[in-house]
N, C-alpha and C positions, 0 to 999 in steps of 0.2 A: 472437529472444531479447533479454534485457536483459544488457548486459555493461559492466563497469567495468574499465578497464585502467590500473593504476598511478595511480589518480585521487587528486589532491591539491587541497585548497582552503585557501588562506591569506587571512587578513585582517590585513595588516600583519605583525606579529611573531607573531600567533596562528595556529596551524594547526588548522583545524576538522576536516580530513580528511587522512590521510597514507597514500599508496601503496595505496589500496583496490583489490583485485582480487576480483570476484565475477561470477557468471553465473547468470541465472535463465532456465531453459528452459520451453517450453510445458508446462503442467500442473504446474509447480513452485509451491510456496508457500514462499518464502524469508522467514523471520522474523528481523529484526534486533533483538536485545536490547541493552540498555545503559542507563546512567543518563542523566539530562538532560545535554546537552552532549557526548555520546559520539560524535556524528557521524551519527546515524540520519536525522534530518530533513534535514541537509545533503546526504546521499546521495540522498534522494528529490528534493530541489530541483534537484540536478544532472541527474538523469534527466529531470525535467520541463522543463529549460532555464530555470528561474526565475533561476538564477545560473550563472556561467561558471566552469569549473575553472581553477585556477592552472597545473596541468600534468596530463598523462594524458588519457585519452579515456573518454567515456561513449557507448555505442551502443545504439540500439533497432533491432532487426532488421537489424543491420549498418550502419545509417545513423548517422553521427556527429551527436550533438545540437548540438554547437557550430557546425556548418556548415549544418545543415538542421533547425532546431528546429521549424518549422511542419510539415515532413514527418513528423517523428517523433511529434508530438503526435496525429496521426491514428491512431496505433497504441496510444495510451495513454488510460487513464481514471484520474482522481485523486480520492481521497476523503480529505480532511484530517480532523484530530480533530474539528473543528466545521465541518460542511459548510455552505457559504453558499448557501442556497436563498432564493428570494423569498417572504417570509412572507405577502405579500398575495395570492399566487397559490396555486392548489391543487396537490396533488401531481401531478395529471395535466398541468396547465399548465406546471409546472416541468420535468417530463420532456420535454414537447414542445418547450419553449423551448431547453433545453440540448442535447438531441439534435439539434435543428434547426440549432444553430451549426455542426455538421459538414456541413451541406448536405443532410441526409436526414431531414427532420422526419417522424416516424411519425404516422399517422392516429390518430384518437380511439380506435377499436376496438383497434388494435394497441398503443397506449399503455396502455390499460386492461389488456390481457392481460399486458403486461410488468410492470405494477405488481402484478397478482395473482400473477404467477409468483415474485415476491420476497416474497410473504407479506403485502403491505399489505392491511389490512382493506378490504372493499368500501365501507364507509361513509366511509373515510378518503380514498379516491381523489379525491373532489370537495370535500374539506375543505381550508381554507386551511392552509398549512404552518406558520403561526404557532401553530397549535394542536397541532402534532406533537411527540412525544417525540423524543429523539435517535435512538433505535432506528428509529423510523419514517423519519426523515430519511436515515439510512444506507441503508435499504431503497430509497429513491428514488435514492440515489447508485448503488447496484448496478443498478437498472433503467436508469439513464442509460448506464452502462457497457455493458449488454446491448444497448440500443438503438443505441449507437455501434458495436457489434461490435468492441470494443477487443481487441487481442491481449494486452495486458498491463494489469494493475491495480496502481496504486501507492497504498498505504494508510499514513497516518500516525496512529498511535494510534486506530484506528477503534473499538475496544471500550472506550476510556476513558470512564467514567461510565455505562456500560450495566449494567443489572441482570443477574443470571445468566441469566434466560430470554432476554432480548434478545441477550446475548452469544452464547448457544448458537444462537439463530436466525441471527445474523450469520455464525457459523462454518459453519453448514450452507449458507448462500448461497455462501461461499467454496469449499466442496467442490463445489457445483454448477458454479461457474465453472471450477474445476480440471478437472472431468470434460469440459468443453468445450475443454480444452487452452489455457486462459488462463493465462499466467504471472503470478504474484502476488508482489510485494515489499512486505512489511509491517513497519513499524517499530512496536514494541510494548514495554510494560513487563511484559506478562502472560506469565510463564513457562509457566503451565498451558496457555494458548491456543496459545502457540508450539509446545509439545510435541504437543498434541492435533491442531492444525490444520496445522502446518507439515510440509513434506517435508524442509526444510533449515533449520538454525538458525545464525545468526552472532551472536557476542558481541563488542560493540564497547566500547572504552574509550579516552578521550582522543584520538579521531579515528582510531584504528587498529582493524582487524578482528583481534582476538586469537585467536578460535576460529571455525572453520567446520566443521560436521558435519551428517550426516544424522540426522534426528530418530529414525529407527528404531534408531540405534546407541546411544541413551542413554535411561535411564529419567528420569522427572520428578524423582525424588530426586537422581539423579546430576547432572542439569542444574542443579538448584538449588544443589548443592554447588559445581559448576564455576563457576557465575555468581558466587556469593559469594566464592570464592577469587580469581576474576578481578578483582573490584572492589577487592580488597586488594593485588593483585600489581602488579609493574612494568608500566606500560602499553606499554613499548617492547620487551616480550618478543616472540618470533617467533610467527607464525601457527601454530596447531595444527589439524590436520585429523583 
């Protein structure tokens, strides 16, 4: 599982994250909502080991990221808002390269099957990524995660800039990953996608997790109202479950 325990990150006098506690189990899709600067990306960066916490712990499958970052990365796949693939390489070549960094480079036939499995068009598999849309790049990212057999997927605004069809296709890929017991932590501004795709929803403000709930316990209209009220409320209010 992914687990944050009293996780805090400070930059001088600025607190980017304060006392975060959350857990993402296999098959969970935990969606973090919040305005820019709420602490969503900081949370993901801490799980990835890109930055170190000021206090508290972040664990991947029970392993502390601060003491064994390389070991925890073997269990993780990360897709940022703008996935950095090599534009002069094809989708197939990018998949083989990035999957191969983990020491298990898939063969051509297997790589093609993986790209087909995420809905990448046949004629795009051998096309240079510089000609890809954002949605096509995100599909390659999911294929890389599948090739890596990652236990957990970390997503930072993955549907930002996608048209409705591409966003829906990406959501279906997340459901496919969930069915394979992959735990997913996703930072997003998209309340609709959080409600439709998420199993759990957290609302963050000023570095604090203000609300944490199961998506089945709230309607989209109620979620929107709660989100708007939270953005106006005191950020130091207690966590609500």
